[in-house]
C-alpha positions as MATLAB code, in Angstrom:
seq = 'XXXXXXXXXXXXXXXXXXXXXXXXXXXXXXXXXXXXXXXXXXXXXXXXXXXXXXXXXXXXXXXXXXXXXXXXXXXXXXXXXXXXXXXXXXXXXXXXXXXXXXXXXXXXXXXXXXXXXXXXXXXXXXXXXXXXXXXXXXXXXXXXXXXXXXXXXXXXXXXXXXXXXXXXXXXXXXXXXXXXXXXXXXXXXXXXXXXXXXXXXXXXXXXXXXXXXXXXXXXXXXXXXXXXXXXXXXXXX';
ca = [
     -13.063    5.217    8.156;
     -10.070    5.327    6.773;
      -8.676    2.177    7.174;
      -4.565    1.919    8.371;
      -2.685   -1.193    6.643;
       1.053   -1.438    8.445;
       3.363   -2.776    5.194;
       5.459   -4.836    7.645;
       8.231   -5.344    4.781;
      10.907   -3.811    6.817;
       9.968   -6.103    9.700;
      11.731   -8.955    7.207;
      14.099   -7.009    6.091;
      15.713   -7.020    9.560;
      14.453  -10.705    9.680;
      16.783  -11.882    6.862;
      20.017   -9.813    7.846;
      21.025  -12.130   10.563;
      19.016  -15.342    9.051;
      17.024  -17.270   11.297;
      13.215  -15.861   12.627;
      13.777  -13.248   14.396;
      11.916  -10.998   14.330;
       8.775  -13.495   13.331;
       7.246  -11.688   10.642;
       3.876  -13.907   11.625;
       4.078  -12.527   15.285;
       4.490   -8.657   14.317;
       1.387   -8.966   11.862;
      -0.964  -10.459   14.569;
       0.469   -7.965   16.585;
      -0.083   -5.257   14.786;
      -3.493   -6.041   14.247;
      -4.273   -6.817   18.081;
      -2.899   -3.225   18.729;
      -5.285   -1.662   16.581;
      -4.004   -1.787   12.308;
      -7.119   -2.521   10.182;
      -5.104   -4.071    7.528;
      -1.373   -5.920    6.800;
       0.490   -5.086    3.772;
       3.790   -7.180    2.003;
       5.135   -6.294   -0.965;
       7.490   -9.382   -2.146;
      10.038   -9.124   -4.769;
      11.386  -11.410   -6.909;
      14.647  -11.877   -4.572;
      12.619  -12.195   -1.568;
      15.092   -9.618    0.105;
      12.186   -8.919    2.464;
       9.287  -10.646    2.159;
       8.974  -14.262    0.888;
       7.048  -16.207   -1.087;
       6.367  -18.430    2.404;
       5.873  -15.312    4.598;
       2.946  -14.566    2.070;
       1.479  -18.315    2.604;
       2.243  -18.344    6.024;
       0.518  -14.788    6.722;
      -2.884  -15.540    4.573;
      -5.211  -18.086    7.087;
      -3.956  -16.501   10.471;
      -4.895  -12.453    9.324;
      -8.176  -11.601   10.923;
      -7.949   -8.576    9.059;
      -7.175   -6.937    5.915;
      -4.494   -8.949    3.434;
      -2.991   -6.050    1.072;
       0.150   -7.882   -1.339;
       1.513   -5.382   -3.617;
       4.225   -5.480   -6.643;
       4.793   -5.927  -10.088;
       2.282   -8.446  -12.181;
       4.985  -10.353  -13.290;
       3.527  -14.249  -14.357;
       5.004  -15.214  -10.682;
       3.514  -12.362   -9.028;
       0.206  -13.219  -10.540;
       0.436  -16.849   -9.732;
       1.043  -16.384   -5.987;
      -2.006  -13.494   -5.460;
      -3.916  -16.451   -7.267;
      -2.841  -19.042   -4.971;
      -3.646  -16.704   -1.978;
      -6.342  -14.553   -2.375;
      -5.678  -11.760   -0.171;
      -8.640   -9.441   -0.268;
      -6.712   -6.799   -2.116;
      -4.095   -6.439   -4.612;
      -2.309   -3.472   -5.461;
      -0.356   -3.307   -8.712;
       2.713   -1.178   -8.456;
       5.612   -0.890  -11.920;
       8.639   -1.447  -10.304;
      11.245   -3.263  -11.847;
      13.433   -6.276   -9.338;
      16.200   -3.688   -9.222;
      14.496   -0.940   -7.562;
      15.109   -0.460   -4.105;
      11.603    1.050   -2.968;
       8.443    2.256   -5.916;
       9.091    5.926   -7.118;
       6.207    6.288   -9.319;
       3.223    5.198  -10.082;
       1.502    4.067  -13.500;
       1.318    5.616  -16.601;
      -2.165    3.635  -16.895;
      -2.845    5.312  -20.180;
       0.189    3.824  -21.740;
      -0.399    0.634  -20.235;
      -3.893    0.434  -20.173;
      -3.936   -3.144  -22.369;
      -1.935   -4.652  -19.793;
      -3.362   -3.097  -17.089;
      -6.599   -4.292  -18.615;
      -5.816   -8.424  -19.139;
      -3.777   -8.351  -15.419;
      -7.342   -6.471  -13.630;
      -9.209   -8.868  -15.494;
      -7.534  -11.813  -14.369;
      -7.665  -10.604  -10.718;
     -11.422   -9.515  -10.371;
     -12.749  -13.084  -12.162;
     -10.987  -14.344   -8.451;
     -12.946  -11.700   -6.672;
      -9.924  -10.454   -5.686;
      -9.711   -6.576   -5.019;
      -7.817   -4.113   -7.085;
      -6.045   -1.172   -6.512;
      -3.396    0.700   -8.837;
      -0.541    2.918   -7.687;
      -1.042    5.711   -9.567;
       0.978    9.408   -9.470;
      -1.191   12.062   -8.382;
      -3.121   13.285  -12.005;
      -6.339   12.221  -12.575;
      -5.878   11.335  -16.055;
      -4.269    8.301  -14.532;
      -7.357    7.989  -12.327;
      -9.521    7.797  -15.733;
      -7.373    5.019  -17.310;
      -7.180    2.976  -14.310;
     -11.197    3.158  -14.687;
     -11.322    1.778  -18.053;
      -9.173   -0.824  -17.449;
     -11.475   -2.141  -14.583;
      -9.795   -1.003  -11.659;
     -11.374   -1.278   -8.072;
      -9.519    1.327   -6.177;
      -6.076    3.290   -7.300;
      -3.569    4.279   -4.908;
      -1.939    7.707   -4.802;
       1.868    7.766   -4.411;
       2.383   10.166   -1.675;
       6.319   10.792   -2.156;
       6.268   14.067   -4.043;
       3.493   15.218   -0.632;
       5.999   13.901    1.575;
       9.128   15.907   -0.107;
       7.005   18.938   -0.340;
       4.987   19.389    3.173;
       7.391   21.127    5.455;
       7.722   23.932    2.715;
       4.187   24.396    1.513;
       1.354   22.017    2.652;
      -1.017   23.439    1.093;
       0.656   23.579   -2.181;
       2.118   19.968   -2.006;
      -1.897   18.870   -1.120;
      -3.107   20.468   -4.040;
      -3.024   18.003   -6.943;
      -4.008   15.716   -4.686;
      -7.108   16.685   -3.566;
      -7.536   17.386   -7.328;
      -6.653   13.661   -8.064;
      -9.103   12.098   -5.238;
     -11.844   14.574   -5.958;
     -11.741   13.071   -9.830;
     -11.566    9.256   -8.021;
     -14.624   10.045   -6.340;
     -16.014   11.110   -9.713;
     -15.664    8.246  -11.457;
     -16.295    5.682   -8.132;
     -13.327    4.085   -7.586;
     -12.283    3.442   -4.249;
      -9.003    5.690   -2.583;
      -6.055    4.323   -1.091;
      -2.747    6.470   -0.448;
       0.829    5.343    0.394;
       4.594    6.190    0.249;
       6.422    8.168    3.078;
       3.297    9.277    5.453;
       4.722    9.627    8.706;
       3.160   11.270   11.783;
       4.343   14.048   10.558;
       1.780   14.754    7.489;
      -0.588   12.544    7.821;
      -3.166   13.936    9.558;
      -3.097   16.775    7.009;
      -3.488   14.150    3.931;
      -6.379   12.604    5.969;
      -7.800   16.611    6.898;
      -8.176   17.214    2.976;
      -9.111   13.759    1.585;
     -10.732   12.428    4.829;
     -12.983    9.858    2.015;
      -9.847    7.822    1.899;
     -10.118    4.436    2.250;
      -6.822    3.308    3.444;
      -3.567    4.195    4.088;
      -0.679    1.773    3.904;
       2.515    2.745    5.875;
       5.445    0.816    6.733;
       9.594    2.128    7.119;
       7.863    5.329    8.738;
       5.922    3.312   11.103;
       8.628    0.674   11.903;
      11.011    3.603   12.177;
       8.990    5.125   14.689;
       8.524    2.396   16.400;
      11.902    2.026   17.528;
      11.416    5.135   19.572;
       7.551    4.578   21.108;
       6.907    0.902   20.443;
       4.514   -0.382   18.412;
       1.420   -0.156   19.976;
       1.916    3.256   21.065;
       3.268    4.008   17.415;
      -0.067    1.880   15.754;
      -2.397    4.592   17.880;
      -0.603    7.575   17.390;
      -0.961    6.767   13.541;
      -4.480    5.487   13.779;
      -5.447    9.644   15.715;
      -4.149   10.661   12.527;
      -7.276    8.794   10.721;
      -9.565   10.005   13.422;
];
């Protein structure tokens, strides 16, 4: 069964726009779980423009499902993850100035660096995932680095979906098959939505997890959070 992990960064963005504590990030996360989400994802950035370090500490003891922390493995990020010990850490090659993630790791070029970081997390008992483009060679070197899983960067699929969905999904199927051949777990995320998620899951049904934030929060403005989560879960069943 493919898990739905809700990325709550956009909830924190809305809160931070006015200061204070509305909407409350922890309450929304717990509501997501109550409504059926099987995980919560956060992506703390150095400037804390959405998720704050304090949010991560507040969430950890209260969540009942899987907790996934994603981000660039700076010393501060590594320290946070090792202190909090989430179920999963996802390494993303973001610079501090990026608005959002826009590519996966070059795992071949960064093999040494990633191996060191993954070794630290693996020794701490935290499951590791590396954010990669849909290229089999990137999965091959993620495995060499010691990752437990890879997360496919799905924005190229989402952008091309309406023009030719068969062509859009093809490199993802190829990469997913290589992931399975190598014995790695498989996650996916970025711009997956109610429009394109069902087909993606149909073509790659052995996905372990999808992480969805922006589209899900936008849909919740119209449908309500509970109905929105149910609709996303339908896409994965």
